[in-house]
N, C-alpha and C positions, 0 to 999 in steps of 0.2 A: 504493499499499499504506499509506503514511504517513497519507494522508487517511482511509483506511478505519479505521485504528487510532484516530484521533481521534474518528471518528463512534461507534465501538463504546464507547470509554471514556466519551464523553459520555452515551451512552444508559445505561450502567451507573451513572454518577454521578447521573443524573436518577432512575433507578429507586430507588437507595438513599436519595436525598433525600426521595422520596415515601413511603417506608415508614412513618416515624413518623406522618405525617399520616393514613395509612390506618388505622394501629393506633389512633390517638387518636379516629378517627371511628367506631370500632366501638361498637355499642349497649352500654350499661351493663346488666349483669344485676341485676335487682331481685327478690329472693326474698321473698315475703310469706306469713306464716303464717295459717292458718285452722283452725277446729275443727268447726263445724257447717255442712254443705252448705246452700246457698241463704241461710241466715241471715247468713253472712259473705260480704262482697263478693268477697274474693279467690277464693272457690270458683266464682264464676259470671262473673267479668269476661271471661274468654277466650271465653265463649259469644257475646259481642258485640264481639269485638276488631275487627270491621269499622268500629266507631265510634271506635276508638282510633287517631287519625291519627299519633301519635308512636311507636306500638308497632313495634318492628323498625327504627326510625330512630335515636332517641336512647336507647332502652332496650328490653330484653326482660323480660317479666314472668313469673315462675315461682311459682305457688301451691304452698305446702308444707303438708301435712296434719299436725295435731297432735291428740292426744286431749284436751288442755286447754291453757289459756294459760300456766301456770307453766313447762312445758318449753321454751316459746319464749325464756324468759330465758337459759337455757343456750346455746341456739342463737345468740342475738344476742351473747352474751358471747364465743363462740368464732368469730364471723365466719361462721356458717353461715346467717344470716338477716339481711336488711337492714331489713325492716319487720315488726314484731310487732303482731299484732292483739290487744293486751293488754287484759284486763279491768282495772278499777280496782284490783283486789286484786293482780294480778300486776305491774302497773306499780309499785305501792308496794313490793312485795317486791324488784323489780329495783333501785329507787333506794336504798331504806333498808337492806335486808338483804344484797343482792348488791353494793352499792357502785357501781352503775352510775349515777353522778350526772350523767353526760352524756346521759341518756335524755331525749328530747324528744317530747311529744305533738304530732302534726302534723295530726290530723283526727279527726272523729267517725265511728264505725261505726254504732252505734245506741244509743238510750237506752231504759231500762225505766221504767215507771210514770208516764210523761207522761200528763196528763189526756187522755182520749179515745183512748188507744192501749193496746196490750197490755202486761201485766205478767206475769212468770214466776209459775207456780202450783206449789204443793207438794201432792202427792196422797197420800191414804191410801185403803185399800179401803173401798168402800161399806158392806160388811157386816163390816168388821173391828172390832177392839177399840178403835181410836183414834177418839174422838168429839170430843175437844178437845185442845189442845196439851199440857196437863198429862199426858194419857194416854200421851205418848211416853216417859215415864220407864221405863227398863228396856228400851226397844225398840232396834231396829236401823234406822239411817237411811243411805240411799244418797246419795253425792255423786260428781260426776265427778272431782274432785280436791280434796284438802284445801287450803284457802286460795283456792279459785276464787271467782268473783263470787257464784254461787248458794250456795256453801258459807258464805260470810261472812253472806249474808242469812239463811240458815237458822239459823246459830248466834246471830245477833243476836236473832231472834224467840224462840228457845228460851230464851236467857238472860233475856229480858224476863219469861218465865214461870217463872223459877227453875231452869231445866235447864242443866247443864253437861256438855260432852263428857267421856267416860270415867267421870265420877262418876255420871251419870244416864242416859246413852245411849251406844250404840256407833255409830261411823261406818265405813262400808265404801265404797271407791272402785269405780266401775264406769262403763263407757261409756254415754252417753245411750241408744243404741239398744237396750241390754239391760235397761233399768230397768223397763219395763212388765212384762216377763216375771218379773222378780225380785219385783215387787209382787204379781203374780197368783199366784205360787207361794209367797207368804208368806215369802220369804227376807229381805225387808226390810219395814219398816212405813211408811216415808215416802220418797217420791222427788221430786226437783225436775222440773218440767215446763217445758222450754224449747222455743221454736219450732224446728223444726216438730213435734217429738215430742209436745208437749202437745195437738196437734190430732188425734192418733191416735184414731179412733172406738172402737177396742178399749179404750184407756186410759180414755176418757170413760165407757165402759160399765161398767167394773169399779171405777173410782175416783171420788173426789170431792175437791174442793179444800178443804184444811184452812186454808190462808192463802196470801197472795200476797207477792211481793217488795216491792211498793209498801207494803203494810201493815207489812212488817218494817223497811224502811229508807228509805221514801219514793222520790223520783225518783233513778234511778241512771244515771250515765254509764257504761253497762255495758261498752262496748268502745271503745277508741281506737286509731288507727293511731299507732305510735310508732317512732322511729328514733334511732340514736345521733348525737350532734352532729357527730362527725368525718365520718361518711358524708354528712350533710346539707351540711356546708361544702364538701366536695369535689365533690358532685354536685347542688348546689341546682337548677340550671337543668333537669337531667334529672328531678328529683323533681317540679318544677312541671309539666313535660310529662306525667308520670304522673298527677298529680292532676287535670290538665285532662281527660285521657281518662277517669279514674275518675268524675269529676263528670258528664261527658257520658253515660257508660254508666248511672250511677245514675239520672239523670233519665229515661233511656229506660225502665228497669225500673219506675219508680214512676208513669209516665204511664199512666192508665187505658186509653188507646187501645192500649197494647201488652200489656194484661193477659193475654190468651189465650196469646200467644206466650211470655210470661214464665212462665206456669203450665206450658206444655208443656216449657220448658227445665228447670224444677224437677222435673217428673215424670220426665223422661228421666234426669237426673243422679242422682236418688234411687231410681229404679226403683219409684216409687209411682204409683198412678193419679192422673190430673189432678185429680179431685174432692177429693183430700186437700189441695189448695192453692187451689182456685178461690175459695173463700168468704172467704179472708183475706189471701192473699199480697200484700204491698206496698200494703195498705189500712190503714185506721185500726184494724183488728183485729190488725195486725202491730205490731212494735216501731216506735217513732218514729225516723225518720232525718232529720237536719237537711238541708234542701235545698242548703245551702252546705257541708255537712260540717264545720260549726263545733261543737266539743264544748261541753257545758255544764260549764265549769270550776268553778262554784260547787257543782254537784251532785257533781262529781268530788272536790272538797275534803271535802265532807261524807261521802262514801263512805269516803275514806281515813281520816278521823277515827274512823269506826266501826270500821274495821279495827284501828286502834291500840288502841282501847278493849277489843277482844277479845283483845289480846295477840299479834297476828301481826306487829306492827312494834315496833322498838325506840323509834322516835320518829316524830312526824308531821313534815310539811314543807309548804311553800307550793307547790302544784301549778303556779301561774302562773309560777314560776321555771323550770319544766320543760316549758314549752309554747312552740312556735313555730308560730303560726297564719298567719304571713305567706305561707307556701308555698301553702296552700289558698286564702287570700284573693287572691293573685295569679292562681291558676288560675281562680278564679270570675270575676275581671274579664275574663279572656280570652274567656269563652263567654257573656257577657251578651247 
C-alpha cells in the first residue's frame, strides 16, 4: 500500500510539473485586421494555410474585418488586435494623435502608384457635370473614412486646385461596395476606386477617371503591417514564424503558375464571377507588392508629411524610428 501511494503521488507531481510546459507550448493567437477582401493579405491567407507550416504550432491566425483602417487603432489600443493592416494615414494618427508611440511597422502590404503597376482612381459620371477638378466645388464626395489613405489623397488633389472641405465641398462616408450605386444614383459626385471595386465593369460603364492617387501624391506606401512593441518583444519568434508563412503564401499567390486557382479563390470569397479578377489579379495591373514584404519607408515618410500639411497631424515624425524590419528580413532568409 505504501509503495502504491508513492507511485500515485509521483504521477500527480509529474502531471502538475508538466502543466506549465503544456500551457507555454500553446499557439499564440494573432488577430490581424483587414478591410478589402483579396486586396488585403489577411483576408485570403487561410485559403492557403496548407502552406503555413507554423500555423497551429506556434501561432493561430485570426483575420478580423474592419470598414476602414482608422478603427483598427482603437482595437490595437484596447488589446483586441495584434496586427493592424494600417494605411499610412492611420499609422500616423495612431502614433501622433493617439499617442501609441510604441507602434512598429513590420512589413509591406502593398504600394500604390509604383511605375508599371496600379494606382487608385477617382471616378465621376461620364455624363455628369464634373469635367475637371474645379467643377467639384459645391459637390458631394464619397470616402470610406475621413483620414483614410484615399481620403488624404483626394483632399491633397483638391487642395492643389483651390478646394477645401466644408468650404467648397461636402464629404460623406460610405463602404466601398456601395459607392458605385451612390455615383449612379447621383447621391455623390466623386468616388474613390480601389481594387477590386475599381474593376467593376458597371462602374467603368457609367464612370470615368477624373484623377489618380499617383497624380495626387505620387508613390504611396499604402498599407503596412504594424504591431505594438510590447507584443513584438514578447512574441518575436512567433511573429517571425508568422511572417515566414505569410511570405510563402504571398509568393504562391503572385506566381503566374497559380493564377487560375488564385482567381477562383477570389471569386468564391467575394461571390463574383472569375472574369472580374482574371485580367488583373496579382499582375502588374494590380497594386505593387514587394516580394520580400519590405515597405518603402521613404514613400511612407512623404505620405505622412502630406498628411501633416493637410492638418490631420499635430506634428510629423521620423517613420524609420517606428519600423522594425528585422522580423520580415529574418523570415525571408529562412525561405530563400
